[in-house]
C-alpha positions, -999 to 999 in steps of 0.1 A, spaced: 39 315 169 10 336 153 4 371 170 -35 379 172 -47 417 181 -80 439 177 -90 467 155 -80 492 183 -41 486 176 -37 512 149 -20 489 129 -27 496 88 -39 464 67 -1 469 51 18 468 87 -3 437 99 7 419 68 42 429 70 41 418 105 19 386 99 -1 397 125 -40 386 124 -64 421 136 -97 409 146 -125 434 139 -149 453 162 -183 459 152 -198 495 151 -236 499 145 -247 537 133 -284 543 128 -291 503 125 -262 494 101 -235 472 117 -202 475 102 -165 458 110 -140 483 117 -113 481 90 -134 459 70 -165 479 59 -158 511 75 -127 534 85 -121 564 100 -130 588 70 -162 570 66 -173 574 103 -167 610 105 -183 616 72 -213 601 90 -211 623 119 -210 652 98 -244 643 78 -262 631 109 -246 651 138 -270 639 162 -267 605 158 -241 583 181 -223 546 171 -224 519 194 -198 491 193 -195 457 201 -162 437 208 -155 404 188 -175 377 203 -162 345 216 -176 327 186 -153 350 162 -121 343 184 -127 303 186 -132 301 149 -100 320 141 -81 303 170 -91 269 153 -77 279 117 -44 279 135 -47 247 158 -11 237 151 5 272 160 15 287 192 -9 321 196 -2 348 214 -34 375 217 -28 413 226 -61 428 235 -76 463 239 -77 475 274 -100 454 294 -112 484 312 -124 497 281 -138 467 263 -145 432 266 -125 418 239 -99 407 263 -125 385 280 -138 371 247 -103 360 237 -98 345 271 -134 324 271 -124 314 234 -89 301 248 -106 282 277 -128 264 251 -98 252 233 -78 234 256 -58 213 235 -43 245 216 -14 265 234 -30 300 235 -20 328 255 -42 359 263 -24 394 269 -43 425 282 -25 453 270 -39 477 295 -37 507 265 -53 518 234 -43 530 200 -7 533 189 8 521 224 -12 488 220 3 487 181 39 490 194 31 463 218 21 442 191 49 450 170 73 440 195 56 408 200 53 402 163 90 411 155 99 388 183 78 359 170 91 365 133 127 362 152 114 327 169 120 341 202 101 319 229 70 332 244 86 340 276 110 363 260 81 380 241 61 384 270 92 400 288 94 425 265 61 431 257 59 440 294 88 464 291 66 483 265 35 481 286 56 498 315 73 524 295 48 538 272 25 570 278 -8 574 259 -32 603 259 -58 622 245 -77 654 244 -113 668 234 -130 699 226 -162 679 227 -172 650 252 -206 646 236 -195 609 220 -174 599 251 -202 605 274 -225 589 254 -201 558 254 -204 555 291 -164 550 293 -162 581 314 -190 570 340 -163 568 367 -152 603 360 -185 618 365 -173 645 390 -143 653 365 -169 654 336 -193 676 352 -166 702 366 -149 704 325 -181 705 304 -167 743 295 -129 733 292 -109 705 275 -101 675 292 -69 654 287 -74 617 295 -48 589 298 -48 553 311 -48 540 347 -21 513 347 -38 496 377 -73 490 361 -66 501 321 -97 525 323 -95 562 318 -81 589 337 -82 625 339 -45 640 338 -53 677 329 -75 703 313 -67 736 295 -92 762 280 -79 762 245 -65 735 221 -32 754 220 -28 753 258 -39 717 258 -12 707 233 12 726 260 1 705 288 5 674 268 40 681 263 45 691 296 30 659 307 55 637 285 85 658 298 72 651 335 70 613 326 102 610 303 128 637 311 149 646 282 154 613 270 149 610 230 113 596 223 94 575 200 64 596 194 33 590 172 2 617 169 -31 608 164 -64 625 156 -102 621 148 -112 646 121 -93 673 136 -61 687 116 -57 717 125 -57 706 165 -30 677 160 -9 701 138 -11 722 167 0 695 191 27 683 166 42 717 168 45 720 204 62 685 204 87 699 178 96 730 197 102 711 231 105 675 226 136 651 212 115 628 192 117 601 161 80 612 152 61 585 133 34 591 108 5 609 117 -25 581 123 -63 585 124 -77 571 159 -92 540 147 -128 537 137 -138 518 169 -120 545 192 -132 573 172 -171 561 173 -165 572 212 -141 600 210 -157 619 182 -143 641 156 -124 670 179 -98 641 195 -64 647 192 -34 626 210 -2 611 212 17 580 224 54 582 235 82 558 248 117 556 249 132 555 215 162 535 226 141 508 245 117 504 213 147 500 192 165 476 214 136 455 215 131 452 177 166 451 167 
């Protein structure tokens, strides 16, 4: 079995190669020039552009149906599982599903992760390790569902301009209007895979503390697998990591930059985390 995902999964090229995962890039367009996420442009490049052109915004597009068809056809003799960025945030799932429909003679399963970032990467990792261990598809899907059901992702912002420009918070207009002078905390809605507001704070320090409170409310005193992320905001994410270390029992993963396609919409000020029970992840990847 071969596992596909997209570039919203926060998998480094080295990690993807280790897991034998095929990563399909999103496309970004900035000032008329189009780039492939993780191929032609990386987070540091994007934020340099945002610094040089502070009044410009990036548009993004998902991999096309044709992109997926071409890639799937290269693995015609293999079973394929594709795990996409949440369908509530992108059309990547729809593109992959349409490509699978066009290839009825291939054995292709397309899964909507309903999440993003490191949490998506963990789902993909569990699936990939299962594939490497030659688990049957049913067992892999069961493991994936356990990760989906037990993962908590959230991000906070000091500047909402990029997120508002992206249109991905249009269903939160009332909330956005009420918090223009505070820092919102946004998570994922399990029902539709879209963003939902879960809190707000007046300062970055209080935002970090509120994130820790939300994680504690979700998981209690369990030992957690934790990964922090940021756009171009090292001071902010270090404040978050300090709050986490003071209050939570964690196995902390390497700090990561928000992937380019997500950073395009989140902007430089974003900080965030993904968390899940460490014992569950360990049991699924043993």
